[in-house]
MDTraj code that builds the backbone (N, CA, C; nanometers):
import mdtraj as md
import numpy as np

residues = "UNK UNK UNK UNK UNK UNK UNK UNK UNK UNK UNK UNK UNK UNK UNK UNK UNK UNK UNK UNK UNK UNK UNK UNK UNK UNK UNK UNK UNK UNK UNK UNK UNK UNK UNK UNK UNK UNK UNK UNK UNK UNK UNK UNK UNK UNK UNK UNK UNK UNK UNK UNK UNK UNK UNK UNK UNK UNK UNK UNK UNK UNK UNK UNK UNK UNK UNK UNK UNK UNK UNK UNK UNK UNK UNK UNK UNK UNK UNK UNK UNK UNK UNK UNK UNK UNK UNK UNK UNK UNK UNK UNK UNK UNK UNK UNK UNK UNK UNK UNK UNK UNK UNK UNK UNK UNK UNK UNK UNK UNK UNK UNK UNK UNK UNK UNK UNK UNK UNK UNK UNK UNK UNK UNK UNK UNK UNK".split()
xyz = np.array([
    [1.7502, -0.9752, -0.4638],
    [1.6426, -0.8972, -0.3391],
    [1.5672, -0.8096, -0.4525],
    [1.4343, -0.8190, -0.4495],
    [1.3294, -0.7269, -0.5231],
    [1.3025, -0.6091, -0.3851],
    [1.3151, -0.4829, -0.4204],
    [1.2931, -0.3756, -0.3332],
    [1.1644, -0.3318, -0.3718],
    [1.0453, -0.3376, -0.2764],
    [0.9159, -0.2576, -0.2645],
    [0.9018, -0.1632, -0.1894],
    [0.8246, -0.0593, -0.2378],
    [0.8035, 0.0396, -0.1245],
    [0.6244, 0.0490, -0.1143],
    [0.5712, 0.0322, -0.0002],
    [0.4302, 0.0466, 0.0081],
    [0.3886, 0.1558, 0.0969],
    [0.2703, 0.2704, 0.0453],
    [0.2408, 0.3608, 0.1283],
    [0.0958, 0.3166, 0.1694],
    [0.1141, 0.2819, 0.3106],
    [-0.0102, 0.2510, 0.3870],
    [-0.0613, 0.4047, 0.3932],
    [-0.1612, 0.3985, 0.3307],
    [-0.2449, 0.5478, 0.3130],
    [-0.3462, 0.5485, 0.4039],
    [-0.3581, 0.6908, 0.5049],
    [-0.4393, 0.7012, 0.5968],
    [-0.4918, 0.8280, 0.5898],
    [-0.6256, 0.8802, 0.6219],
    [-0.6822, 0.9849, 0.5903],
    [-0.6967, 1.0114, 0.7551],
    [-0.6269, 1.1046, 0.8012],
    [-0.6454, 1.1308, 0.9609],
    [-0.7783, 1.1984, 0.9938],
    [-0.8291, 1.2978, 0.8832],
    [-0.9596, 1.3543, 0.9381],
    [-1.0935, 1.2275, 0.9323],
    [-1.0579, 1.1521, 0.8813],
    [-1.1799, 1.0271, 0.8640],
    [-1.1525, 0.8877, 0.9229],
    [-1.0250, 0.9098, 0.9894],
    [-0.9611, 0.8003, 1.0787],
    [-0.9876, 0.6736, 0.9693],
    [-0.9513, 0.6649, 0.8604],
    [-0.9549, 0.5543, 0.7573],
    [-0.8420, 0.5215, 0.6668],
    [-0.7942, 0.4282, 0.6207],
    [-0.7170, 0.3635, 0.5643],
    [-0.7576, 0.3189, 0.4074],
    [-0.6772, 0.3485, 0.3039],
    [-0.7122, 0.3448, 0.1518],
    [-0.6592, 0.1783, 0.1557],
    [-0.7494, 0.0949, 0.1000],
    [-0.7093, -0.0301, 0.0431],
    [-0.7327, -0.0453, -0.1132],
    [-0.6664, -0.0924, -0.1958],
    [-0.6775, -0.1307, -0.3546],
    [-0.7041, -0.2697, -0.3744],
    [-0.7758, -0.3048, -0.4903],
    [-0.7663, -0.4497, -0.4997],
    [-0.7099, -0.4495, -0.6467],
    [-0.6040, -0.5777, -0.6413],
    [-0.5494, -0.6021, -0.7588],
    [-0.6199, -0.6585, -0.8739],
    [-0.5797, -0.6212, -1.0045],
    [-0.6601, -0.6543, -1.1046],
    [-0.6653, -0.7941, -1.1225],
    [-0.7482, -0.8601, -1.1936],
    [-0.7779, -1.0026, -1.2252],
    [-0.6889, -1.0497, -1.2804],
    [-0.5903, -0.9862, -1.3736],
    [-0.4973, -1.0499, -1.4372],
    [-0.3612, -1.0191, -1.4070],
    [-0.3308, -1.0037, -1.2600],
    [-0.2371, -0.9648, -1.1887],
    [-0.1853, -1.0894, -1.1089],
    [-0.0461, -1.0520, -1.0478],
    [-0.0311, -1.1853, -0.9663],
    [-0.1070, -1.1559, -0.8300],
    [-0.1471, -1.2418, -0.7588],
    [-0.2322, -1.2081, -0.6112],
    [-0.3664, -1.1560, -0.6957],
    [-0.4411, -1.2112, -0.8020],
    [-0.5654, -1.1399, -0.8328],
    [-0.6498, -1.1138, -0.7453],
    [-0.7299, -1.0015, -0.7442],
    [-0.8553, -0.9543, -0.6678],
    [-0.8058, -0.9520, -0.5270],
    [-0.6791, -0.9667, -0.4763],
    [-0.6324, -0.9479, -0.3557],
    [-0.6015, -0.8013, -0.3111],
    [-0.6778, -0.7571, -0.1762],
    [-0.6666, -0.6096, -0.1408],
    [-0.5184, -0.5952, -0.0823],
    [-0.4668, -0.4733, -0.1329],
    [-0.3456, -0.4456, -0.0735],
    [-0.3508, -0.2622, -0.0462],
    [-0.2055, -0.2303, -0.0169],
    [-0.1755, -0.0908, -0.0061],
    [-0.1101, -0.0521, -0.1372],
    [-0.1427, 0.0717, -0.1999],
    [-0.0695, 0.1186, -0.3139],
    [0.0678, 0.1074, -0.2843],
    [0.1407, 0.0683, -0.4172],
    [0.3315, 0.0803, -0.3959],
    [0.3567, 0.0006, -0.5330],
    [0.4896, -0.0207, -0.5274],
    [0.5639, -0.0736, -0.6148],
    [0.6949, -0.1052, -0.6130],
    [0.7720, -0.1339, -0.7210],
    [0.9225, -0.1804, -0.7335],
    [1.0031, -0.0548, -0.6895],
    [1.1038, -0.0644, -0.6325],
    [1.1848, 0.0543, -0.5994],
    [1.3011, 0.0631, -0.7238],
    [1.3329, 0.1711, -0.8101],
    [1.3908, 0.1583, -0.9242],
    [1.5163, 0.2461, -0.8933],
    [1.5200, 0.3625, -0.9786],
    [1.6584, 0.4170, -0.9517],
    [1.6021, 0.5191, -0.8406],
    [1.5048, 0.5759, -0.8052],
    [1.4926, 0.6634, -0.6704],
    [1.4666, 0.5789, -0.5510],
    [1.4400, 0.6434, -0.4603],
    [1.4618, 0.5701, -0.3124],
    [1.3369, 0.5319, -0.2947],
    [1.3185, 0.4667, -0.2055],
    [1.1985, 0.3997, -0.1289],
    [1.0930, 0.5069, -0.0934],
    [1.1295, 0.5890, -0.0376],
    [1.0582, 0.6839, 0.0013],
    [0.9688, 0.7700, -0.0871],
    [1.0756, 0.7917, -0.2139],
    [0.9953, 0.8692, -0.3383],
    [0.9164, 0.7612, -0.4012],
    [0.9672, 0.6395, -0.4039],
    [0.8881, 0.5524, -0.4651],
    [0.7532, 0.5313, -0.4383],
    [0.7347, 0.5390, -0.2811],
    [0.6033, 0.5092, -0.2262],
    [0.4913, 0.6212, -0.2556],
    [0.5596, 0.7482, -0.2529],
    [0.4531, 0.8714, -0.3008],
    [0.4322, 0.8720, -0.4251],
    [0.5285, 0.8375, -0.5378],
    [0.4922, 0.8056, -0.6650],
    [0.4051, 0.7198, -0.7096],
    [0.4216, 0.6080, -0.6448],
    [0.3050, 0.5199, -0.6658],
    [0.1667, 0.5293, -0.6149],
    [0.1635, 0.6003, -0.4966],
    [0.0618, 0.6463, -0.4453],
    [0.0014, 0.7503, -0.5529],
    [0.0408, 0.8113, -0.6153],
    [-0.0050, 0.8989, -0.6839],
    [-0.0400, 0.8405, -0.8340],
    [0.0222, 0.7381, -0.8923],
    [0.0065, 0.6882, -1.0331],
    [-0.1052, 0.6054, -0.9949],
    [-0.1098, 0.5334, -0.8886],
    [-0.2258, 0.4199, -0.8631],
    [-0.3500, 0.4950, -0.8129],
    [-0.3453, 0.6068, -0.7633],
    [-0.4812, 0.6604, -0.7058],
    [-0.4990, 0.7611, -0.7158],
    [-0.3951, 0.8891, -0.7762],
    [-0.4234, 0.9968, -0.7950],
    [-0.3955, 1.0628, -0.6677],
    [-0.4059, 1.0396, -0.5586],
    [-0.3594, 1.0921, -0.4509],
    [-0.2461, 1.1680, -0.4227],
    [-0.2157, 1.2564, -0.3643],
    [-0.1171, 1.3530, -0.3141],
    [-0.0962, 1.3079, -0.1610],
    [0.0289, 1.2061, -0.1380],
    [0.0537, 1.1787, 0.0067],
    [0.1594, 1.2524, 0.0947],
    [0.1642, 1.2731, 0.2039],
    [0.2904, 1.2967, 0.2926],
    [0.3348, 1.1780, 0.3694],
    [0.4553, 1.1550, 0.3569],
    [0.4949, 1.0421, 0.4486],
    [0.5191, 1.1164, 0.5917],
    [0.4691, 1.0541, 0.6976],
    [0.4781, 1.0737, 0.8316],
    [0.5787, 0.9581, 0.9060],
    [0.5928, 0.8543, 0.8647],
    [0.6201, 0.7417, 0.9205],
    [0.7000, 0.6474, 0.8643],
    [0.8256, 0.6135, 0.8906],
    [0.8657, 0.4998, 0.8261],
    [0.8959, 0.3670, 0.9147],
    [0.8498, 0.2494, 0.8735],
    [0.8566, 0.1283, 0.9563],
    [0.9706, 0.0601, 0.9546],
    [1.0115, -0.0180, 1.0130],
    [1.1142, -0.1040, 0.9753],
    [1.1123, -0.2002, 0.8551],
    [1.2088, -0.2023, 0.7701],
    [1.1985, -0.2796, 0.6703],
    [1.1786, -0.4412, 0.7042],
    [1.0996, -0.5152, 0.5888],
    [1.0841, -0.6421, 0.6271],
    [1.1214, -0.7569, 0.4941],
    [1.1792, -0.8732, 0.5310],
    [1.2205, -0.9316, 0.4184],
    [1.1356, -1.0734, 0.4119],
    [1.0691, -1.1042, 0.2956],
    [1.0131, -1.2089, 0.2712],
    [1.0205, -1.2985, 0.1587],
    [1.0085, -1.4330, 0.1462],
    [0.9957, -1.4983, 0.0248],
    [0.8749, -1.5184, -0.0128],
    [0.8366, -1.4866, -0.1540],
    [0.7370, -1.4936, -0.2023],
    [0.7626, -1.5959, -0.3629],
    [0.6826, -1.7183, -0.3723],
    [0.7116, -1.7969, -0.4955],
    [0.8422, -1.7952, -0.5520],
    [0.9224, -1.8313, -0.4381],
    [1.0899, -1.8411, -0.4195],
    [1.1513, -1.7219, -0.4841],
    [1.0927, -1.6100, -0.4533],
    [1.1396, -1.4647, -0.4763],
    [1.1878, -1.3903, -0.3714],
    [1.3024, -1.3261, -0.3686],
    [1.3201, -1.2680, -0.2087],
    [1.2742, -1.1324, -0.2401],
    [1.1922, -1.0747, -0.1606],
    [1.1297, -0.9361, -0.1328],
    [1.2134, -0.8441, -0.0281],
    [1.2086, -0.7109, -0.0353],
    [1.2370, -0.6337, 0.0911],
    [1.1434, -0.5051, 0.0773],
    [1.0542, -0.5256, 0.1653],
    [0.9413, -0.4066, 0.1993],
    [0.9943, -0.3054, 0.2546],
    [0.9703, -0.1898, 0.2235],
    [0.9864, -0.0576, 0.2846],
    [0.8168, 0.0115, 0.2944],
    [0.7867, 0.0124, 0.4175],
    [0.6530, 0.0591, 0.4591],
    [0.6675, 0.2082, 0.5024],
    [0.5483, 0.2593, 0.4854],
    [0.5544, 0.4430, 0.5051],
    [0.4237, 0.4602, 0.5301],
    [0.3819, 0.5048, 0.6523],
    [0.2685, 0.5763, 0.6821],
    [0.2594, 0.6939, 0.6094],
    [0.1460, 0.7024, 0.5453],
    [0.1246, 0.8261, 0.4450],
    [0.0155, 0.8844, 0.4718],
    [-0.0290, 1.0139, 0.4699],
    [-0.1157, 1.0955, 0.5236],
    [-0.1581, 1.1544, 0.3718],
    [-0.2921, 1.1703, 0.3576],
    [-0.3520, 1.2157, 0.2753],
    [-0.4868, 1.2998, 0.3179],
    [-0.4809, 1.4158, 0.2207],
    [-0.6214, 1.4851, 0.2831],
    [-0.7445, 1.5070, 0.1857],
    [-0.7375, 1.4261, 0.0762],
    [-0.8441, 1.4065, 0.0119],
    [-0.8745, 1.2617, 0.0183],
    [-1.0225, 1.2415, -0.0481],
    [-1.0538, 1.0928, -0.0621],
    [-1.0871, 1.0535, -0.2012],
    [-1.0630, 1.1504, -0.2660],
    [-1.1093, 1.1548, -0.4149],
    [-1.0164, 1.0303, -0.4835],
    [-1.0281, 0.9239, -0.5280],
    [-0.9539, 0.8453, -0.5724],
    [-0.9787, 0.8280, -0.7219],
    [-0.8758, 0.8403, -0.8047],
    [-0.8804, 0.8088, -0.9599],
    [-0.8068, 0.6646, -0.9830],
    [-0.8550, 0.5862, -0.9717],
    [-0.7966, 0.4488, -0.9594],
    [-0.7450, 0.3872, -1.1390],
    [-0.6188, 0.3580, -1.1058],
    [-0.5385, 0.3209, -1.2420],
    [-0.5793, 0.1996, -1.2635],
    [-0.5335, 0.1474, -1.3934],
    [-0.5558, -0.0030, -1.4481],
    [-0.5216, -0.0982, -1.3544],
    [-0.4165, -0.1059, -1.2946],
    [-0.3349, -0.1686, -1.1983],
    [-0.4329, -0.2544, -1.0949],
    [-0.5616, -0.1816, -1.0594],
    [-0.6476, -0.2244, -0.9502],
    [-0.8225, -0.2170, -1.0133],
    [-0.8782, -0.2844, -0.9446],
    [-1.0302, -0.3078, -1.0047],
    [-1.0919, -0.2244, -0.9193],
    [-1.0823, -0.2111, -0.7801],
    [-1.1644, -0.1487, -0.6860],
    [-1.0883, -0.0804, -0.5868],
    [-1.1193, 0.0399, -0.4894],
    [-1.0618, 0.0848, -0.3891],
    [-1.1729, 0.0975, -0.2886],
    [-1.1430, 0.0914, -0.1382],
    [-1.2172, 0.1090, -0.0184],
    [-1.1370, 0.2095, 0.0798],
    [-1.2329, 0.2845, 0.1320],
    [-1.1689, 0.3319, 0.2425],
    [-1.2498, 0.2800, 0.3735],
    [-1.1527, 0.2415, 0.4877],
    [-1.2045, 0.1612, 0.5768],
    [-1.1420, 0.1852, 0.7084],
    [-1.2152, 0.1592, 0.8279],
    [-1.1469, 0.1446, 0.9354],
    [-1.0546, 0.0511, 0.9436],
    [-0.9542, 0.0741, 1.0140],
    [-0.8485, -0.0429, 1.0377],
    [-0.9063, -0.1710, 1.0653],
    [-1.0063, -0.1789, 1.1511],
    [-1.0533, -0.3007, 1.2345],
    [-1.1288, -0.3955, 1.0881],
    [-1.1875, -0.3204, 1.0083],
    [-1.2406, -0.3470, 0.9037],
    [-1.1544, -0.4656, 0.7910],
    [-1.0241, -0.4329, 0.8281],
    [-0.9319, -0.5043, 0.7142],
    [-0.9658, -0.6529, 0.7504],
    [-0.9783, -0.6897, 0.8360],
    [-1.0326, -0.8626, 0.8580],
    [-1.1355, -0.9164, 0.7793],
    [-1.2005, -0.8200, 0.7245],
    [-1.3165, -0.8541, 0.6189],
    [-1.2734, -0.8743, 0.4925],
    [-1.1441, -0.8577, 0.4463],
    [-1.0937, -0.8388, 0.3146],
    [-1.0174, -0.9429, 0.2826],
    [-0.9990, -1.0114, 0.1558],
    [-0.9064, -1.1195, 0.1299],
    [-0.7649, -1.0431, 0.0681],
    [-0.6658, -1.0194, 0.1711],
    [-0.5703, -0.9270, 0.1349],
    [-0.4520, -1.0136, 0.1239],
    [-0.3175, -0.9589, 0.0557],
    [-0.2148, -1.0096, 0.0317],
    [-0.1502, -1.0692, 0.1506],
    [-0.0579, -1.1310, 0.1378],
    [0.0177, -1.1750, 0.2293],
    [0.1154, -1.0918, 0.3143],
    [0.0989, -1.0728, 0.4597],
    [0.1460, -0.9703, 0.5269],
    [0.0895, -0.8364, 0.5390],
    [-0.0361, -0.8290, 0.5045],
    [-0.1166, -0.7069, 0.5066],
    [-0.1335, -0.6455, 0.6513],
    [-0.1756, -0.7732, 0.7190],
    [-0.2182, -0.7055, 0.8612],
    [-0.0923, -0.6722, 0.9433],
    [0.0189, -0.7475, 0.9013],
    [0.1333, -0.7038, 0.9652],
    [0.1918, -0.5888, 0.9461],
    [0.1658, -0.5351, 0.7976],
    [0.1749, -0.3783, 0.7570],
    [0.1454, -0.2908, 0.8460],
    [-0.0071, -0.3105, 0.8861],
    [-0.0690, -0.2117, 0.9598],
    [-0.0064, -0.2126, 1.0873],
    [0.0373, -0.3295, 1.1501],
    [0.0757, -0.3121, 1.2934],
    [0.2254, -0.2417, 1.2686],
    [0.2945, -0.2966, 1.1841],
    [0.4192, -0.1889, 1.1613],
    [0.4253, -0.0537, 1.1761],
    [0.3119, 0.0122, 1.1372],
    [0.2662, 0.1549, 1.1143],
    [0.2213, 0.1962, 1.2391],
    [0.1650, 0.1377, 1.3126],
    [0.1074, 0.1545, 1.4386],
    [-0.0570, 0.2045, 1.4204],
    [-0.1030, 0.1209, 1.3309],
    [-0.2653, 0.1351, 1.2868],
    [-0.3054, 0.0156, 1.3242],
])
top = md.Topology()
chain = top.add_chain()
for i, resn in enumerate(residues, 1):
    res = top.add_residue(resn, chain, resSeq=i)
    for name in ("N", "CA", "C"):
        top.add_atom(name, md.element.get_by_symbol(name[0]), res)
traj = md.Trajectory(xyz[None], top)
């Protein structure tokens, strides 16, 4: 089972979420997602905060954890840990792992080609 933590990144002052577009040469190329990555020695919560910082340069504060979800993608089993994470800045410094970023209203997510389960992730953290 591959453990993954995601930071569903929300700027409450602007009522917007941050989405990032995966790199062309990565799995799910050019699809939009939330910052996140594999849980290793640290816990899922720490992974979400660390990955947000590494991928975007943003410092976040976790305000809510949703239920974990398990799915199979390409014959690999994943357990996703979702965290609603608030930020106070919108100044993104994108890492090499992503092509672009966008700050959007949640209802605009339908206009983006997202990774599997993206819309369910939004609902899981009540956005």
